[in-house]
N, C-alpha and C positions, 0 to 999 in steps of 0.2 A: 246693623251696619248698612249705610246707604249703598245702593248698587251704583257702581261706576260704569258708565258706558264703555263698551269695548274699544271704541275708537279713541277714547281719551284715557284709557287705563295706563298706557305706557308713559303718558306725560302727566299723570295725576300726581300732585305733590305728596300724597300719602305713600306713594310707591317710590318715586324718585325725587330726591330733593331738587330744589330749584337750581342750585349751582352745580349739579352733577355733571352736566354736559357743557359747562361754559368753555372748557378747553377743547371741546370737540368741535371741529369746524366741518361744515357740510362740504361734501365733495362738489367742487365747482362743475358747472355745466352738466350736472347729473339731472336727468328728468325726475319729475316728482314721483312717478310711479315706481322709482327705484326704492322708495321708502314707503311701503304700502300702508303703514298705520298713521304715522304722524308727520311724515315728510322729513324726519330726522334720521341721521345714520344710526345703526344699531349700537347699543352700548357695548363697551368692551367686556371681555370675558370676566375680568376681575369684579365687575359690578354685580353680575349674577352670583358669583361666588360669595360676595358680601351679603347679598340678600338671601341666599339659600345656603347657609353654611352646612346644612345636613346633607347636601348633595355633594358627594366628593368629586372634586375635579381631577383632572389628569395629574398624576404624581410626577413631579419633575425629578428626574434622576440625574445624578452627576455623571458626566461623561467619564468613561474609563481612561484613567490617566496611567501612563507608565509609572512603575514604582520609582520612587525617588532614588537616584543613584547614591549608594553608600560611599562615603569618602574612602579613598584608597589608603590602605595602611602604608606607612613609609617603607620604602623598599630597603631591605637589609642586604648588604653585600656579603655574600657567603665567602668564606676564605677559599682561595684557590686550592683544589685538591693537590695533595703531595704527588710528585711524580712516582710512577711505579718503581719498586725496588729492583735493582739490577739482578739479573739471573745469577744464581750461585755458580761458582767455578766448577767445572766438571771434576770428578775424582781424578786422582793422580794416575789411576790405571787407564782412564780414557784419554787424558792429556798426553800421555806418553805414547799411546798406540795411535795408528792412523784413524782419522775421523770417519769411522764407519757407522756411527750412530746417528748421523745427521738425517738419514733417510728413514729413521724409525719413527713410528707414531708415539704419542704420549704414553699409551698403554705399554707399548714395546719397550720404551725407555725405562718405565717403572720396573718391568720385569728384569731388564738388564741391570738396573741398579741393585735389585734384590739379589741377582746372581753374583754380582761383584761382592756384595756384603757376605753372602754365604761362602764364597770362595775364600775370602779373608778369614772367616771363622774356621774353615777347614785348615788353612795354612797355620793359623794360631794353634789349633789342636795338634797338628802334626809336629810343629816345633816344640810344643810343651811335652809331647810324648817322647821325642828324641832326647830332650834335655833330661827328663826323668830317667830314661834308660841309661844315658851316659853317666849320670851321677851314681846310679846303682852299680854300674860296672866299675867305676872308679873306687867306690867304697868297698864293694864285696870282693872283687877280683884282685884289685891292686892295693887294697888297704889304705887308700888315700895317699899313696906314695907317688908324688909327682914325677920323680926321676924314673921310677919303674914304669909308670904309665906313658910317659912321653918318649923316653930314650931306650928302654929295655923291655918292651912289651913281649918280644919273642922269647924272652927267658921265663915267662910265666906259663906254667903248664895248662892252667885253666884257659888262659887266653889262646894259647896255641890250639887246644882242642876246639874251642869255639870258632876260631878263625878257619879251621879246616872244614867245619860244617857250614860255613857261610856260603851263600849263593847256591844252596842245595835244597833238597826236599825237606830237611829238618829245620834249617835256618834260612828262611827266604829273605835274607838281607845281604846286600853286596858288601864286599870287604871294605871298600872305601867308606861306606855309610857307618859301619861299626867303628872304624878308625876315627871318624869325625866325632861321633858321640862321646867316646871316652876322652879324646883330646880336648874338646871344649870344656868338659868337666874338670880335667886336670889343670887347664890354664885358668879356670876360675879361681883356683887356689894359688897357683904360682904367680900370676900377675897381680892378684889382690887389687883389682881396679874396679871401681864402681861403674865406670863407663863400659867396661868389658862385660860385666855381669848384666847390665841393663839391655844389651843387645839381644835380639832374637837369635834363634839357632841358625836360621838361614844366612844372616849376615855375619854371624860370628865365625862359622866354619870357613867362610871364604877368606877371612883374614888369617887363617892358619897357614896359608901359603907363604906368608911373609917369613915364617920360621925364625923370628927374632923377637925376643921379649919386648924390647924397647919399641921396635917398629909396630908390633901388634898393639901395645898399649896406646901408642900415639895414634895409630889407625882407628882404634875403638873410639877415642875421644873425637876424632875428626868425623867419623861416620855418624856418631850420635849427635854432634853439634849441627851438622849439615843435613841430617836425616836422609842419607843416601839410600836408594833402593838396592836390591841385590845386583842388578846389572851395573850400576854405577860403582858399587863396591869392587867388582871385578876390574873395572877400568882403573879405579884408584890403586888397586894392588899392582897392576901391570905398570902403572906410571911410577910407583915407588920403587919397584924392582929395577926399572930402567934408570932411574936417577941414582940408585945405589950401584949401578953396573953389576947387578946380580942376575944370573940366569934364573928363569922360572924353575923353582925346585920341582924335582921329579922323584917320586917314591916308587920303587920297583918291588912288587910283591908277586912272586912266581905263581902261587895259586890263583890270585886275582887275574893275572895276565893270561894264564891258561884258560880260565873261565871266560874271559872276554873273547879270546880267539875261538873258543868252542862255540859261543853264541854267534859270532860273525860267520863262521864256517857253516853252521847249521842254517843260517838265513840265506846265504848266497849260493850254496851248493845245489839247491834244488832246481829242477828244470823249469818250474813255474816262475821262479825269480828271473832266470835267464830270458825267458820269453817276454815277461813284462818289461825288463830292462831294455831289450832290443826294440820292443814296440814303442817305448817312451823315447828312446834315443833317435828313432826315425823322425820324430817331431821336433827335434832340436835343430838349432842353426849349426852351421859348420864350425863356428867358433866354440859353441857349447860342446859339440861332439869331440872336438880336439882337446878341450879341457878335461872331459871325462876320461878319455883314453890316456892322457898324460897323468892324471891322478892314479889310474890303475897301474900304470907302469911304475910310478914312484912307490906305490905300496908294495908291488911285487919285488922291486929292487931292495926295499928296506927289509922285507921278510927274508929274502935270499941272503942278505948280509948278516942278519941275526942268526940264521940257520948255519951259515958258514962259520961264524964265531963259535957257536956251541959245538959243532962237529970237530973242531980242532982239538978239543980237550979230551 
């Protein structure tokens, strides 16, 4: 292979084709020494890459582009949430009483609700026990005879003996409580009313004060239909008696009255009670003190009149 002079090597047709630099224009006003070999500008970089493919050139990398934004999913309009459910109404026990539970915490209100539930269970148990006791007395002592149990109880010797032991160490039940038990059972049979039987013991015995079969049967239907509580039953009984122009019925039982007087005397005759009453009375207003003294005077006058009546005989 012929040797090509170094000065002509860059322009030799064997190395560079003749038309390779036709589009390359020399830099105007540039001195000749700026092109040391042939006076021509240096070939572009792609020419060397074409001639020397084994020499890797700089690898062009694509600029880092931000990730293509994904198309947004169509917005779905979620349904508007339902408004919160209103708070349940408080139990009837809380509604009737003063609002003393407003200052309680949630935990305290939960304890209060459980206490009310347990108190209702106690009341139900007591009412059921009284009902069973009254039915037993009516069946075993009076032989399910309504006239004997309602109008002639004092003629029954077993009842008389039991009544004498009441409110004592052997029978720790009051006389009026035993009366209520047997009377409620007796009127279950006499009235033969589903409404009367459906009432609990506490509301049933309060209707006994009407002392009239028709009024009691009518009252049982009214109480059951309106779901009156015990306090409202007492108000209902007073209103019925007032409409009928009937005085509130009073049953006098000497042993029961003596027992009541004995308990009252035992409580108020001690020196400790007198000191506590005097100390509490000093904190009362003048009007309250006058009311207390007036009540004591009325009680003393009533007892004196009863004592005078009994001494005349």
